[in-house]
N, C-alpha and C positions, 0 to 999 in steps of 0.2 A: 503493500501500499503506499503512495506518496506520503511523503513527511509533512504534507502541507494539510494531510487529514488526521485528526487527533483520532487516538482507538480509545475506545469506551471501557474499555475491557483493561485495560491498564491504566484509567485514570479512577476505575473503583476498586481497583485491586488499593490502590496507596491510598484509597479513600478508608477503607474498609480498615487499615493500616492504623489509621490514625483515630477512626472511632472505638477501635479496641485498644488503642495505649491510650485514650482520653478515659474511656468507660468501661474497661475491663471486659467480661463481660456478662455486668449486669443486665437484664433485661426482664421484663414480665408480658406474660401473653395473654390477651384480653379474646373473650369469646365472645358472638352474639347470635344469638337463633330465635327463629320465630315462634318457636317455643317455651323460649326465654321467659326472663323477669327482669325488670329495670330495675329491682330492689336487690336482686343477687349482686356479687364482687366482681362477677363477671372473670374471674382468673383460675375458670377452667369449664370445659364443655359444661360439667352437670350442676353449674352456677352461671350460666351465661346471661349476658342482658339478651334484651329483647329487641332495641329499636335503635336506628342513628340516630335518633334524641336523645337517647344515652350518651352516646360514643362523642358525640358535639357536647353533650352537659359535662365529661370527663376529660375533654381533651386538655386542660390544662395541668391535668396531673400525670400525663403520660411523660416517660423518659426515653430520648432517644436511645434506641435497641428494642423498643416496647414493638408489641405486633399486636395488630386488634384483627380478628380471625371473622370472616364470617361464615355462618354453615351451611353448606351445598344443601341444594333444595330450595332454599327458605327464599322470600322476595322482600326486601327491606326499604320502605320507604321513606322518603325524607330527601333531603339535602346534609350531605357529610361534609362540614365545615371542616379543613384541617389547619391549623394553626401551631402546631408542635415538631420540631426537626427531629429528623431521622428514626421516624416510624414507620413500619410497615403493615399496608390494607390489604387481606387475600384471605383465604378461604378455609374451609376444614371439612372432614366429613367427605361423603359418598354422594352422589347424584349429581345434578346436573351445577354448574356455576352457580353461586349467591347472585340475584338479581337486587341489585341498589338503583330503585327505582322512582323519577321523579314523577309516578303516575298517580292517580286518580282511579278506579276503577268501581263501575258499578254496572248492576244488571237490570233496574226494572225503575219504573217513575215516568215510563213514555208515554205520553195524550198523542193522543191524533189530532194533526192540525188541519189539515186538508188533502184528502184522496191518500198518495201514499205518500203523504210528509209527515212526519213523527216530532215530536216537539219535545224537552228536556230540559228545564232550567237546573243551575245548578247551586247547590250550595258552596261547595270550595270552587271559587273560579277564575280562572285568571285572566288578564289583562286584553290578551290576544290569546289566540289558541292556533297551534302550529299544526297539529296532528290529532287524528281519530283511529282509533284501532276498533275493530270487530273481533271477538271472539282471536285474539291474535293476528288479524291481517289488517293491513293497512287500509283506510278508506280512501276515496277522492275526493276532493274538493270541487266540489260542485261550480262548471263553469260553461259560458253559453260565449259564442257557440261551442258545441260538444268538439270534441277533438275529432279528425276524419282524416285519413291518409295521404288526402289530395292537395290540400293544403296547410293543414295543421289545425283546422277550425280557427281562423285567424281572419277581422275583422282590418280593415284597409283604412287609417283617418289618408285624409286629403291635404291637411294642413292643421298648423297649431298656432299660437297665439303664446309665443315664451313657453313657459311651463304652466301655464294656467288654465287654459284651454286648448282641448284637440277639435275639429272638425270631421266630421266620417258624414258626406251626403247620402253612402245608401243604410244609413244604421236606421234600422227597424222600430219605430215608436209605439210599438205595440205595448212595450215593457217600461218603463220610469226605473231606470239605472240610478238614481240619486239613492247614496246607502250604501252602495255596491263601493266595490273595488276594481280596478282596471288594472290587466298586466300588461305591459306594453316592452315587444323587444325592441330597445330603446339605439341598440346596435347590433352587429351580427353577432357579437358575445355578451351581450348583456341583458337581463330584463331588469324592469323596474314594477313597480307594485305600490300604488296609492290610491287615495279615496275618491270615488266621485262625489262632489257634494253637490252639486247641481246637474240635473238633463233636461235642457231644452231643446227638443227639435233633434237637430243634426250635432247641436255642440253639447259638450258635457266640459264640466268646469272642474278642476281635481286640486286636489289638497298637496301638502307638502308631501315630504318623503323621495323625491326625484334627486338622484346623485349625476346626472347629465348636465350639462349649459344649456340644451335645447331637446328639441323630440323633431327627429327627420320626417320629413313627407313620405307616405307612402308606408310609413312604419305600421306594424302589424299589430293587432290588439285582442283582448277577449275581456269578458266579465268574470268575475268569481266574486264569493261570499255574497249571493241574495238570494231571495225566495225563488226569484221566477228560472233561474241557474239549476236548479232543483229538479230530473225531468231522466235521471239515469239510477241502477241501484247501487245503492251504496253512497252516492252522493251525500255532501254534508253543509252546512256553513254554520258561523258561529256569530250569534248577534252581541256583540260588545256589551252596550249599556244594559241588556236586559239578565245578560249570563246563560242565554238560554241556545241550545244546540240543536238544528234543525235536521232533520235525517230521511233522504228518501230513500224507502225499501216496499218492498210488494207483501213482505210479512211483517209479522208483529214484534218490534225491536227485544221487547221485554224478554227477559228472560235470558236472554245472551250476556256473555262478560262487552262491556265498551270500557273501551282507558281510552283517556286524556291526560296531555303533560298541566299537572298544575305548579311545578316549580321552574326556575328559569334556569337552573344550574342543578346537575344532581352530585356533583364533587368538585372542590374550587378547595385547590393546593395553594395555601394562601401566605406567599414570604416566606416560604421556610424552606431547609436544604436538606436532602438527604432522605428523601421518601421514596418507597416504593409501593406501587399498586399493581396487585398480582392476579389472576386467578378467578375474577369475577366477573359480573355483566351489567353493564350500565345503562339504563334504558329511560327513553321517556325526559329528557332536560328539553323543555320549551323552549331555549334559548341555546344551549349549549348543555353535552352529558358532565364531562370534564374539563374545567376551569383552571389555568394554570397562572400565578402571575407571580414575578420576581422570585421564582423558586430553583434551586441550582440542583443540577445533580440527582435529579428526577428520575423511578423507571416506572416506567408503567409497561407490564410483560402478560401477555395471555390473555388480557382483555377483550371481552366484547362488546364493543360499542354499536349498541343498535336504536332502531325508533327515534329519532332525534329530529325534532325541530328545527335547528338549528346548524351551530358547530359540533361536529362530535369531540375533537380536542382542540381546544384555543389555548397557546400560550404564547406570553407576553414576558420580554424581559427576562428572558431565564437560561442558564448557559447549563450546558451539558446534560440535555434531557433525551432520554431513551426512551423509543415507543417500537418495543419488539412484540411480533409472535400476536397480533392483537387481529382480531374479525371486524369490519366495519360493514354495517349493514343499514340502509334506510335511514339515511342521513339525507335532511332536504338542503343543506345549503353546502359545507366543506366539512370533510372527515376531518382533515388537521386544517389548523388556521395559524399561523405562525408569524410573531409579526416584532415590531417596538423593540429592538435592542436584544432580541435572543441570538445566543451563537453557539455553532457544535450542535444542532440537534440531531439526533441520529433515529433515522425512520426504517425497519427492517424488517423482515419477516412477515410482513401485513397483510391481510387479505382485504380488499376493499369491492363491494358490492352493490349496484342502486345507491349511487353516491349521487344528487343534484338532480334527479329527473323527473320533476315539476317545475314548471318555469313560477307556478305563482310564489315561492320563493327565492325567486331571484332576486339578488342584490349588489351594490356592488362589490366587486370581484368576488361575486358568487357561482354555483353550481360547479366550483371545479374542487375535485377531491382533496389532495393538497395542494395547498397555498401558501407559500414559504414565502419571509423577507427577511432572512437570517445569513448572517457569514457562516463558513464550516461546515455547511449541513451535506450529511451520509443519507442520501435518500437509496436502500439496497435490497436487493430481491424482495420487492413487492409486488402484489397482481392487483390486478386493475379488472373490474369486469364490469358493464354497461354506469357508465359514467356520463351524465349530462354535459360536463363542459370538456376540461382539459382533466388528465388526471395527475397530472403534476406541473405547477406553475410557481417558479420559482426564481428569486433574486436574489443577487448574494454572491462575494467572494468565495475561491476554493471551494466549492460544492463536489461533491462526487456523488452521480447519480448513476448506478449500476445496478445490471441483474432484474430488470425492472420488466413484469410483463405487462402488456395495456393492450387491452382488448374492447372492443366496441365503446367509445368514449367519444365525446364530439356529439352525442345522441340529439342534443337541442341547441347548438350553436354551431357557427363558421369563426373564419379569421382567427382561430385558436389550434394549437397543436396538443395530442397526445401527453409531450412533453415540451415545453415552452420556457423560455429565459427573454426577459425584459429587463435593459440594464439601469431601468428606476422604479422598481418596484420597491418601496421602503427608501428610496434615494440610494440602492445599495448597488455599485459596481456587479458584474459576473467576473470581473477577470479574476483565472485562477479554475472555471468551472471545468469537468470535465462528465460528459453524458459518454457513456461507453456501457456495451453490449448488452442494450436492451432490445426488446422485441417488443414495435408498435404493430398492432392490428386492427383492419376494420373501422378504422376511425374516419366515418363516412359524413361528417358533418350533418347539418340540417340547416338549408335556408329559409325555409318556411316563418314568412312572418317577417321579414327582413326586409328592410327598404332597398338595397343593394340588389339588385338582380343576377347574383352571383354565387358559385359555390365555393369555399375557400379554408377546406378541411386540410389539416397538415398534419403528419408523424410527429414529425422533431420541427421544430419552429424556433430560431431565434430572432427575437424580434427588436426594436428599437433602442439601437446602438448595443446591443449584446457585443461584450465585448472580448478578447482574449478568451476564447472557448475552445473545447476541445470536444469535438464530438466524431466518435470511431468506434468501427465494429459491431455498430447496430445493424437491426432488421427493421425494416416497415415495409409493411406487404398490403396492399388493400386498402388503399387513404384515401378520400374524397377527392381531391387534388390536388395535392403537391407531399410526395415525401418526405424532401426538407423544404422549408425558406427559411432561407439569408436575408433577412430585410433589415435594411442601414445598420449593418454592424461596422463595430470601429477594433483597432487593433489586431493580432492576427487569428485568424478561424482557421482552426485544423479540421477537414473533415476526410477521414481517414478509415479505409478499410468498411465503408457502410453500405448495406446493401438496399437497395429500396428497387420496389416491381409493382406492376398493377396500380398504380396513381393514377387519377382523373384527366389530369391534364400534364402535370410534369413530373418529376422521380427529384430533380434537384431545380430549385428558382433562387437566385440571387438576384439582389434590387438594392445597389447603390443609388439612393436617390436626394443625399442632402451633402451639403460640405461636410458635416461634422462625419460622415460617413466614408468620406473622398480616398483618402488613405489608408484605407481596409487595405489587408492584404489574407489571401485564400490560399493554405497549403490544401489541394485537392488532389488527393492520391490512393489511389488502388481502391476505389468506390466500382459497384458494381450496380448500374441503373437497368433496368429492365423494364420494356411494354410489352402487351400480346396486342399493342396496338395491327390492325391491318388496312389500314388508311381510310378509314371509314370514317374518320375524325381527324383533330391536330392533334398529336402528342408529341411536344417539345420535350424527350428524355433528360435533356439539362438545358437551362435557359439562363442566360448572362443578360441582366438591364441595368443601364447606367444612363444616366444625364452627366455624371460629375468624373467617374473613372472610368478609365478606357480599359477596357478587357484586358489588352495586353500587357497593363499595368498593374494588373488585381491581382499577382499572384502569381503562381506555380499549378500547373493541373498534370498530373505524371500518374502514367501507367493505369488508367482507370477504363471497366469496360462497359462499354452503351451498348447493351442487348437488347436489339429488336427482330427477332426472326422473321415475323412473318411481312413486315414491310421497314424498308430503309429508315434506319434511324435517322431524327433530326436533332441537332444540336443548333441552339440556336443564341445568339449575340449580337446586342446592340450597344454602341457607344462602338466605334472603332472610328477613331482617327475622326470623330465628330458626332454629335449628339444623336445624328438622324441616319446614322448609318447603323444596318443592321446584315449581318449571312446565317444563314441554315446550311447547316453541312453536315456531311455524313462524319463519320469517324478518321476516315483517310483523308477526306478534304479538311478535317478539323486542326489536323497534325502539320499540312502543308499551307495551311493558308496562317493561323495563330502559333505565333514565334513560342508560346507559353505553352501551350497543349502540346504534349509528348506521350508516344508509347500508348494512343489511344488504342483500345482492341472493338471490336465489334463482335456480332453473334460469329460463336464457333460453327452452326448449323444455320441454315436460312430453310425455311418453308414456304410453299404455297399463301397467301392470305386466306385461302378457303380451308386449310387443313386446320388438323383436331386443334383447339388450343391446348388442352391435356397435354400434346407436347411440349410445352415448356408448364414447368412446376419451381415451387419455392415450399420447401417443407422446411421446420424448424425446430428447436427443443426448448421450449420456457422454462427447461426445469436446470436443477443444481447435479443433474445427476446427468451419466451418457443417456442417451436415449436411441432403439433402434425403431425405424420408422420403418414400414412394410410401405412400395414403390406399384405402382400399376405395371401391368405386362409390359414387356421391352426390355430395352439396355438404355441407359441414360450416361451423359457424359456431365460435369459439371461445368458452370461459364468461364471458367480459366481453362478447360477441358486438363484438368492436373489428375483425375482422375476416372472409371466410369465404375456403374450401378447396375446390378441386377437384382430385383428381389426387394432388397433392403436398404437401408443405407443407415450409418450409426454418426449421430451427429454428440459433440461434447454441449456442455452445459453453455446454452444461451448463443446458440452460433445455429448458421442456416447454410442451405446450399440451395442455388437456383441448377435444376435441370433439363438439360435438353435431349428427347429423345434420338438416337441416332440409328435404332433398329427396332424391328417387330419380331427379332426371333428371340428362344426361350435361351434361359439363363443357361440351358445345358449346351447349346449350340457354342462351339468358339466363335471368336471373331477373326478375321483373316490378319494374319502378319503383316506389318506396314512395312510397307517396301523401300530400298535407297532411293533417296533423293538423286536423280541423272539428270543429262543434257544440258546441266547450266551453262549457261552464256548469255552474252550481250548482243541482244540482237539488232538495237539503232541507237544511235546517239543523236540528241536534235537540241540544238543549244544547249541546255544546261539540264535536259534530261535524258536519263537513260533507261532504256527500253531491256528491261531483260526478262530472258524466257527460261524455262524448263519443261521437262517430261511430266505427264502425269503418273502420278507413284500409287503402287498398287494400296488400297486402303486408308487412303489419306483424306481428311475431311477436310482439311484447307492446308493453307502455306504462309511463313511469318519470314519476312525480310528483315535483316538489319545490315546497317551500315552504318560508316564514321570516317573521321578525317583518320589517317594512319597515325599521326600526332596525338590525336585526342584517346581517353580511357572510357567514353561516353558515348555508347551504342543508340541510334535513332532508329526505332520499330515500327515497319508496318507489319499488323497482326491479322490472320484470318480472311487469308487473300483466298476467295474462292475458285480464281481461274490459275493456270501456269502460265500467265506473262505480266508483268507488271512494268509499270512509267515510275522509277525513282527520280519526282521530281525538284529543282532545284538544286544540282549539285555547286553551281557555281563559289560557294562560300570553303568547298574543301579542297584540299589538294590532293593528296593521293587517296584514293580511298579505299576502304574496304567495304565488302558488300559478302553476306554470308544467306543462304535460305536454307528453312528446314521444313518439312511437312509433318503434320502433325496428324494421327490417328486415334481412336476413340483413349482418350485419358494416357496417349503414350506418344513422344516425336523421335524424331530421327536426329541425329547427327547434326550442326549447322555444316554447310558446305561450302566451301568458298567458293568466288566464284572466281573462274580460269580465264585468261584473257588479258589483257592489256588494264589499266588502273589499278582496282585493285584485285590483281591477278594474286596475288599471295596476301599471307598475313604481314602486319606493320613490321618494320626493324626497328628495335627498341634502344635507343640510344642511350648510354651510359657514361656519363662525363668522368674523365680520368681526374682526380681530384685530392687533397692533402687527405680526405678521408679512405678512399679506397685501395692506393697504392700503398704496398709493403713490403720492406720495412719502412715505417712511416720516419724514420731516421735515414733514409735516403732521398728523400724531398723537402724542399722548401718554398717557402715563396720569398726567399732572401739571399737565395742562393747568387753565389758570386759569376759564377761560369768556368772559375778554375777550383771550385774547392771539392769535383770529384761526387757532387750531389746533383740530383735530377733539380731544374727549377719549374717552378710552379708559376705561368706567368699568363698576363691578359695580350690580347691583340684587337685589334679591330678588322682583323680578315684573316681567312685560311681557317676558322676554325666555325664549327657548329653556334658554338654558344662564347666564344669571346675568350677563353682560356684554354692553356694547352700547357706540355709537361715535355722538358728538352735537356739535351745534354748540348753542351756546348766545345763538342769535339774538337775545333778548330782551334780552340785557346791549349788544347792537350787536355780537356778534362777525360776521366774515364770511371764513369758512375757506377756502380754496383745494378747489378741483375735485380729488377724489381717486376711487381706482380699487380695486376687490376683484379679484385676479387668482388665479385655481384653474387651476393648470396640472396635466397629464399625468393628469386623471381621467375624461376621456371617451374613446368608443371613437370613431375618427374615420369607422367606415361605418355609425354611426346618427346620428339626430336626438334634441336632447335642448330642452327646456322649460328655462328660466332663470329662477327665483321671486327675488324681494326681500322682506325681512322687515323690515317697519320699523314703528315705532313710533306711535300714538299716540291716547292717551288722550279720553275723552268730555268731560273737564274742562277741556282748551285747547285751542288750535289748534296742532298738531304735523304737519309736513309734510316730505316730502322730495322732492328732484328726481332723476331715475334714469334710466339708460337701460341699454341694451347699447353696446359700445364699436363694435360694427357700425351702430350708430343713428346717427342725424343730430342727433338735436333730443332732448332730455329731456320726460320727462314728472312731471307734480305728482303724489304718491298721500297722500292721507290716507284716516281712516277712512270718509270718506263718498264716494271714490272709485266708479265701478262696478266690478264684478267684485273688488274684493278680498275675500279671506276671515279673517275673527277666528278665533283659533285660542285655544287654550287654552295659557297660558305657565307660568315656572317655580314660581308658585305655584294652578296649576289651575284658577286662575280667566281664564275668557276675556272680558276687557275692554281689552285697549290694543292685543294684538299683530296683527299683519296680514302675510297672505301675498299676493303680487299677479307675475301673470304679464307677463314682461319681453318677452318674445318668444323665439325660439327659436334654435338654432346647429347645425350638422352640418359633417361634414367636415373635425372638428379635433378634439384632446384636450383644448384650454384655453379658457376662455374669459373675458372682462371685464365687472365689471359700472361703472359709471361713476356716481358719487353727487355731487351739489352742494347747497347750502345759499343759493342765489340767488333766494329767494323773496321776496314782497310783505313789506312791513313789519308786519304782522297778524298773521304766523306766529312763535310765540313761540320754535319748534324743530325742528331737523330730527335725526332721531334714527332711528336702524338699527340691527339684529342680524345680520345676514348675508344670504347666498346662499344660493341651494339648485340642482339640476338633477336634471332626472327625464328617463328617457329615455320618447320617444314610442313607447307599443308598435306594434307591428306585430300587427295583430289578421288570422287566417286568413281566407282566401277560402273562401266557401262557395259552390260548384258546383253550379248546378241544371240537369240534364239538362232540354233540351226533347223533349217526346213526346207522344203522342196525346191524355194525361191534363189537360196544363197548358196547352194553346195552344188558343186563342179566336179564331174561333168555330173549334169540332172538325170543322163540315161542309168546312172551308179545306183539310187533311189529312188523310192516309191513308198507309196504307204498300204501298199497288198501286197509284199513282199511274205515270201511259204519261208521262208529260213532255211532254204535249201538252194533258192535261184540263186547263189552268190550275187544278190542286191542288198545294200543296205537300205534297213525299214526304217520308214519315218511312222513312230507308235506316239499313242497315247498312255499317261500313268498318275494313279491318283498321289504317286510319294516316288522319292527319288530324284526329283526335277527341280527346277523354276519356276516352268509354266506349263506343267502339262503333259509336255511332250519331249521326246529325244530320239537319238539316231542308233542305230544296232546292226551289231554282224553277230549273227547265231551262230557260233562257232562250234559249240556243242553238238549241230548237226550237220557238222563238215563244212559247213558256209567259209568260202575263202572272197571275199568282196574287194574288188577295185581300191586302189587308194582315192581318196576324193580330198578336195579342200573347202574350207568356208572363205568365203571373201567377204570384207565388209569396206565398202567404197564409200569416198567421200564421207569419213566420218571424223577425219583426224583433220588438222594445224600442222601445217609443215615447220612452222617454229617451234615446236614444242617435241617433246621425246616422250614416246607411250611405254607402259606395260604392257603385254599383251600376254590375257589369260586363257587357260583352258578347263570347261567344266566337265569332267565327267564321271560316271556312275564306276560304283564298286562296294557291292553290300559284302557283310562281312559273313554271310553263309557259303558264296562262292568265290571263286579266282575269276574276276573280271578284271582284263585290263585295256589297255591302248596304246599304240604308238602315235606322236606328232610331232610335229616339230615347225619351225615358222617358214614361210617358203625363202628360198634359196640360200637355206641351212642343208648341209651335206648329209647328215644323219639325222634318224628317229630315233626318240625317246619313248622308252616304254613307262606307264607312269600306274600304279595303281593304290589302294589304300594304305597301302604299305612302304610306298617312295617318300622318301625325305623330303620335308617342305612342303607337303601337299596341304591344304586347310578344308578341315571337314567343316561342311556348310547344313545349317536348316535348311529346308526342301519344302513342298508345296505342301506336304502334312504337317509340317513344323517341328518332323524330328529328325534331329542330325543323325543319321545312319549308315547313308551310302551316298551322298552326293560332296563331290570334291571340287577343289579348285588349284591349280599349278598354272604356278607362272613359268611361261615357256621364253620369253626374250622382251627383249625390247627393239623398239622401232623410232626413226627419227625423219625429218624431211620429205614424210607424204601426206596423203592424206588417203592413203588405204592401205588394208594389211589383209594378208591369208595364210590360213591355218589347214595345213596338210595334214590328214588322219588317215593311219593303215590298221588294218587288221592283223597283218603277220605277227603272229605270235607263237608261240610255243605252243605243243598239241595241248598242254592241261590247262590254257587258258580255256574258259567256256563262253565269253562272249568279250564284245568291244562295245562300249556303250559311250555316250558324250551329249549334253546337254545342248552345250553352243562354248562360246569364245566370248573374252570382254576386253575392252580395253580402258586402260587408265592413265592419265597425264602423271608422268613422273618428274620431270624439268620442266619448266615452262623457258623458252628461250626468246633470245632475244630477234630469232629472224631474218637478222642481216638488216636490221632497220629499216624496213617498208613502213607504207603509212597508207590509211585510206582516210577519204574526205568526206566530211558532209554535205547536207545541203548546205544553203546560204543561210544565218543566223540572225543575223540584223545587215541594214544599212544604215544609217544615217546621214542626213542631209541629200539625198539624191535618191528618185526613185529607182528601181530595180531595172527597170531598161532602161538607163541612162546610163549605167556601167554595166557591161557584160562582162564578170573575170571568169576565166575559163580556169579552174585548177584541177592538174593532174597530177595523180598519184603514180611514183616510179617503186615499185616496192624494192626492185633489187637493188638500189642505187642509192639510200640515203637522200633522197632529193624531192620535190616536189615541181612543177613547172607552173609558173603562171602567165595568162594570155588573156589581152582585150580585143577581142574583134574588128571592134567599132574604131572609129577614129578618135584618138584620145595621146595627148602627148604630155605627160604633168609629171614631174618630179612625186613620188611617195613613201613615207615611213613605213617598212615591214615589221612588224614584232611578234614575236609569239610569247602568249602569255599563260602561264600555268593555271591551274583552276583555283590558286589561293590568290591568283590576283598579282602576280609576281612576271615583271618581265625578262625571259630568260635569252633570249636572243633580239636584236635591234642590227637592221641594216637599211640604207638608203637606195632605192631601185627606180629606177626609170619605166612608167608603165605606158606601154605603145602596143602595137600588133605583133613585135617579136615576141617569141619565147620566153621567158624570162626562169633561170634556172636557178632554183633556190636551195642551196644544203640545207641537212636536218641534225647539226651538230647537237644532238640532246639526247637525253635518258628515252626510255620510253615511258608514254604517257596520254594523257588526252591534253591536247590544249586548246586555247584560241588565236588564230589568224587574223593579226589585225592590221589593213593597211589604212594609215593615215593620208587625204592628198590635200596641205595646209591651204592652197590656193583655191580648191572648191569646198573647205569647209566639208569638207566629205569625211566619213567614217565608214570602211566595209568588214564586216565580219564573218567570219567562216571557222566551224569546228573543223582540229587534224588532230588526226591519233597514229603518234607514231608506234609502230607493233616493235 
């Protein structure tokens, strides 16, 4: 638990020690029984007192530690007034809890008034009457018009004059409503009840009692507490001036028990401390059942608070109050009303039902279950059922609202939340409040009687400058309007890990509408927002609305799930560079268009709008124990596709799962195995957009792409793509980029596959600067070396390095430094293989060299600018003239590596200087399987699908196991078959710039001797392969069992687009069959390919129409050049520049643009570049994409 929240348990333990220290163990137990006698001493069950009045009488004689116990099964009427600190009110005996009641019960005295209306004048009469019960059942207050489900039974006023009169031109004047009360829905979330002092036609004159400044036109209202409103069974009214109850009933009420509240308060805890009330039932307070004022360290435990005319428990000015394990039911206004300086109240493990369900008892801040104005409140593990207003309405600092289950709240009102915060309840801020792991369901709201023509029911509502609130891991389901509403917040608002599904119009709505809230910041991460919308209505799964705060400046929105499987999701944002600008996006468009949205996901599965809505489910566990929930037939994945489920799902406490049906198969039917993602490549580059393609993957539901600059550690994601092609937009800000794709099946995902080719062809090279911290021994290097002290110098430089510093031995002055090492720790994945590089400095003007090796190598190698296979790099001044990179070797099976450096060079070498080292993961490229079949085997006459097994013809056969794809090729040698040699030809599948591994897939079961001979075309001899051949790989085959299908590496090819594998069955007689499934190819090494280029379409012309400057660009792949020509007459000097994707100019030269063919060399590394021609005299810029391969 966060330290900002107090622990009641620890506090009370400390308190108990203090009490014991002051009082010892001396205490007295007093007993009260309905069969007792107030003349008894009360100190034993046999001499019990009889009444609450006796307890009050003896109160001043009680001491701290005393207990007053009421016998179970009894009813005790009166008002218990507690004024002695440290005492306990509880129970003894067996049976039902003792009832402390403010009621009077009678069974006779009714006389007939008129028709079915009966009357009874009370001897003991309250000033007002807020409840009436018959045989333990609450009776309805009579009303006119009667309730109906269509409009709620509201009349509608047209206008008002202040708070004094209302006008209803449609009011039926059959009845005179003077002397009645009128109930008006003054706000969407509030009712007021006041007296009608005069009725004149369509005008009602009203008495005092409003808590609003005015009455809105078109507000709904109805009459109560009038004889003409009594027309349904059980309806009643109370005439205050005669103390008479009128009851409408079709049967004689005499002989039945009628109860009404006489006493305003049943228990009053009056400015005392350390009191406990437990194991009792408190009923029939006319205003409040338990009132607490100025009483600290109070515990109310396992108490039933029922049949309440107003508040169940009202707490004012009290610290460290505990309300635990209590049951609240049939409370007219609020179950808990906490305010006026109370702090650190704990409300835990309580059950609330049927709270605030009659508008006639609505008043200021009324019809809410828990209404809290206090700091440090903890509201934990409570359940709420059938609540007229909000279940938890709260304001105050450092509150914890956790593990509450709210169901069927907001039954009477709108513009309210099942859980609601406001930054000005009691003048308190909400800073530090945490709302987490709650479940809010079926809060549908009720617009009936409202002057607003809208539904506005909300699951979790942060209202009116609620500030610095965290809302995380909550579940909201089936809410009338909005799952979460963030209204005019301030400070930092965190919404993290929440799930909201099937809200009426929005799952999350953020509305920033005044200057006070214009600097709010939202951290909106990992939320799952879900809708079943089919397009028949407008549903914004997320909506941001503001006149004052640009959505792009409103915070971060990362890793959220927008799940709309029946219709494309809609995310709306308004105020984008201007208050009138709005955009509606799907999740893909959202991340591309709005810079602070990233890693958004749509639904992993999509359905037709007409599909069964139950394909999409939400299940939840509103208990503190693990719960296993049965599922409908079929198979499901969760919203994140992290797992699959069939038959049932087990959820931990207060968690939920959004499930999407992916199969109607039974649980006994296994899923197909997710295939390997293959065929990944760049299809097209247009402007700053890159189109990526790949092959369809067996049993894939969708695909994910991630990409980033090689210099960045932050991936950008495009999730849940349903197609096998995608355009990654706006790559302009990236230098070299990495791009990877993976396939997702039912609860499983493939490995990320690197994009082969240029640009992001390989994983990034991670540079590690050599400095004073990672060079060993440390004594061999310093930053103040003289150049003659045989110590390596750590120096700064404006050019020739990556990062402005380097390490040097000044050998031209006779320096001979010790050998050193650069150690890189905990940076590698020991399951992968890495290339290790050295960055060294070797200017053209002088002979600088360096000796280097990996620590695993035995000898040093000298490197200079003229060494083979070194790469010239752009350095920190942008000029490629002295910084080089060389591959030293590779390491695997380790998390660390070490590069050893030496300056032991010949005397002609002037300096040894290096900048650092680097590591690069060696990419694992996909293995692309090619099925051997009747179309690609040569000669075609040597194979058919009807071979007898004795006709010396290879057979193309189907099989339920042992293959990749259900068929294979076989020679049945055990029947004497001797088939001709054949070959599998794969055409136009390779790139001449790359080197490829070539594989054979063959079949060799353990039960028989099956072998095959194979070789690459052009090799002189065949090799035989069986299950026992060293180096072969056993694979899962099409029945999912690894028992007979093997893969073997035949060799490698390069510089070709085709390859051919030759097969033979010329094996010893003991071999029974030769069988194979196909061949495969895999990139082994991406080559430079001679530095060719390809050219995209024109991306941009600025300053002229395209037909005014028709530049022809020709790539010449074999010569590292491109050619330019202008067919039309045009003779202008121009500047030609090549710009990499970071915006850095890597080459510049002046040229003459005319009709002659211009040859442009490309002395640049492979990659993607923008060619820019600038013609100053024409104010013209021409741009085109160039890809150096």
